[in-house]
C-alpha angles and dihedrals in degrees: 000000000000129000087254091062097041105044118055093198090056091052091047091049091048092049089050090053091051091050090050092050090051098052098038088062090075099049122120110264095253091057099035093065097038117032093013093055091044090052092051092047093048091050091050088051089052091055090049090052091050089051092048093048091051091050096044131087089212099057103156098075093045092047088052089054089050090051090053089048093054089053090053089051090049090053093050091050090052091051089052091051091050089050087052093240093127130039123243088250092055091044091054093045095048091045089055088056091046091050090049091054092043093053092047091051091049092050092046091050092048091051090053095055 
């Protein structure tokens, strides 16, 4: 079994990344290669943090970094909505995914303390 199958927060983060790749494809050029790329990179960094936390004996600090990362992603999504690069419907849907990851990270961190 892979990490994707075993860890729900990894699957949720991966699904978030796929959603982000899908909707950044339609951005105007000036946003696609700035905020869009940053958003994809920050989401990839989130997945790496989830992987590292799962592999580490000292999970709490890494999970905290992942929680900070998800807030950065949330901020970038809000900027994109305000720049009218994503519809309100897409904004709501992606925020539901972000909230799902955020809650899982919070629960995971709480269970490690």
